[in-house]
C-alpha positions in Angstrom: 31.7 -81.3 56.7 34.3 -83.8 55.7 35.9 -83.5 59.1 32.7 -84.9 60.8 32.7 -88.0 58.6 36.4 -88.5 59.4 35.6 -88.2 63.1 32.9 -90.8 62.9 35.2 -93.1 60.9 38.0 -92.5 63.4 35.7 -93.2 66.4 34.6 -96.5 64.8 38.3 -97.6 64.8 39.2 -96.8 61.2 42.6 -95.5 60.4 43.1 -96.1 56.7 42.0 -92.7 55.5 43.5 -90.5 58.2 46.3 -88.7 56.5 48.5 -86.0 58.1 46.5 -83.1 56.5 43.2 -84.4 57.9 44.6 -85.1 61.3 46.2 -81.6 61.4 42.8 -80.1 60.5 41.1 -82.1 63.3 43.9 -81.1 65.7 43.4 -77.4 64.8 39.7 -77.8 65.6 40.8 -79.3 69.0 39.1 -82.7 68.1 42.3 -84.7 68.1 45.4 -84.5 70.3 48.9 -85.2 69.2 50.5 -88.0 71.0 53.9 -89.8 70.6 52.7 -92.3 68.0 50.2 -90.1 66.2 46.8 -88.7 67.3 44.1 -89.6 69.7 40.6 -88.2 70.3 40.5 -85.3 72.7 38.5 -86.4 75.7 37.1 -82.9 76.1 35.3 -83.2 72.8 33.3 -86.3 73.8 30.3 -84.4 75.2 30.1 -82.4 72.0 30.2 -85.6 69.8 27.5 -87.1 72.0 25.4 -84.0 71.4 26.0 -84.2 67.6 24.8 -87.8 67.7 21.8 -86.9 69.9 20.7 -84.0 67.6 20.7 -86.4 64.6 17.7 -88.2 66.3 14.4 -86.8 65.1 12.9 -87.3 68.6 15.3 -85.0 70.3 14.0 -81.4 70.5 15.8 -78.7 68.5 18.5 -76.5 69.9 16.0 -73.6 70.1 13.5 -75.7 72.1 16.3 -77.0 74.4 17.7 -73.5 74.9 14.5 -72.3 76.5 14.5 -75.3 78.8 18.2 -74.9 79.6 17.6 -71.2 80.6 14.7 -72.2 82.9 16.8 -74.9 84.6 19.8 -72.5 85.0 17.6 -70.0 86.9 16.8 -72.7 89.5 20.4 -73.2 90.3 22.5 -70.9 92.5 24.7 -68.3 90.8 28.5 -68.4 90.9 30.9 -71.2 91.5 30.6 -74.3 93.7 32.6 -73.7 96.9 36.1 -75.0 96.7 36.0 -75.6 92.9 36.4 -73.6 89.7 33.1 -74.9 88.3 30.0 -72.8 87.9 26.8 -74.2 89.2 24.9 -73.4 86.1 27.6 -73.7 83.4 26.8 -72.2 80.0 23.5 -72.5 78.1 25.3 -74.3 75.3 26.7 -77.0 77.7 23.2 -77.5 79.3 21.6 -77.8 75.9 24.1 -80.5 74.9 23.4 -82.4 78.1 19.7 -82.1 77.6 20.0 -83.4 74.0 21.9 -86.5 75.2 19.4 -86.9 78.0 16.5 -87.0 75.6 18.3 -89.3 73.2 19.2 -91.7 76.0 16.0 -91.7 78.0 13.5 -90.8 75.3 11.2 -87.7 75.2 8.6 -89.0 77.5 8.9 -86.1 80.0 7.5 -82.6 79.5 9.5 -79.5 80.1 7.3 -78.7 83.1 8.1 -82.1 84.7 11.9 -81.5 84.1 11.7 -78.1 85.6 9.7 -79.3 88.6 12.2 -82.2 89.2 15.1 -79.8 89.1 13.3 -77.4 91.5 12.7 -80.3 93.9 16.3 -81.4 93.7 17.7 -78.0 94.4 15.2 -77.3 97.2 16.0 -80.6 98.8 19.4 -79.2 99.9 17.7 -76.4 102.0 20.4 -73.9 100.9 23.3 -76.1 101.9 24.7 -77.0 98.5 27.9 -78.7 99.5 26.9 -82.1 98.2 24.6 -80.9 95.3 25.7 -81.8 91.8 26.4 -79.2 89.2 23.5 -78.7 86.8 25.2 -80.5 83.9 26.0 -83.5 86.1 22.4 -83.5 87.6 21.2 -84.0 84.0 23.6 -86.8 83.4 27.1 -88.0 84.4 28.9 -91.2 83.6 25.7 -92.9 82.2 23.6 -92.0 85.3 21.1 -89.3 85.8 19.7 -87.8 89.0 17.3 -85.9 86.8 15.9 -89.2 85.6 15.6 -90.5 89.2 13.7 -87.4 90.3 11.4 -87.7 87.2 10.6 -91.4 87.7 10.1 -91.0 91.5 8.1 -87.8 91.4 5.7 -87.5 94.3 7.5 -90.0 96.5 9.2 -87.5 98.7 10.1 -88.7 102.2 10.1 -86.0 104.8 12.6 -86.9 107.4 12.0 -85.4 110.8 14.9 -84.4 113.0 15.7 -87.1 115.5 15.1 -84.7 118.4 11.5 -84.3 117.2 10.9 -88.0 117.8 11.9 -87.7 121.4 9.2 -85.2 122.2 
C-alpha cells in the first residue's frame, strides 16, 4: 500500500521521498519508466490511476455493479477487432469497468444502467452495420475528456432521421 501513497505524492510533484528502492519497486509494477535522468510516470498507467481515484468516490458504483453494466455494453458492440487496427471493439471487462468508474466520477451518477445501455444501443445501431467510423467501446464511454456516451444520454429522444437525397426528388 505504500506504493500507492508514493504514486500520489509523485503525481502531485513531490520528489523528496522517492529513493531508488521505491522507484525500482514502482518500475517493477510498471507504474514508472526509467529515463535518462531518473524516472517518469508510465503513460499507460494513467487510466488505472484515474480509476483508482474514481473508485475512492462513494458515489461511484462498486466494481461488481460496474462489471454487470460493462458486460451488458460489451454485448452490444461487434466482436473482434476494428478493421485496420489491432484494437478489439469491446476490450476487456476490466478496462470497460475502469472507464465506467471514471465516467461516473466525472459526470455524476445521474443516469441509470438502462439509460446507459439504451444510449449505447442507439450509438451502435446508428452505424447500420458500417462501423468504419464508430469509436471503440472504451472511447465511446470517454476519451480525452469528452464522452459520446454523455452526448447520447443528454440528447436521448432527439434522433434526426435523415432521408436519402434521392427520396426527396420523388
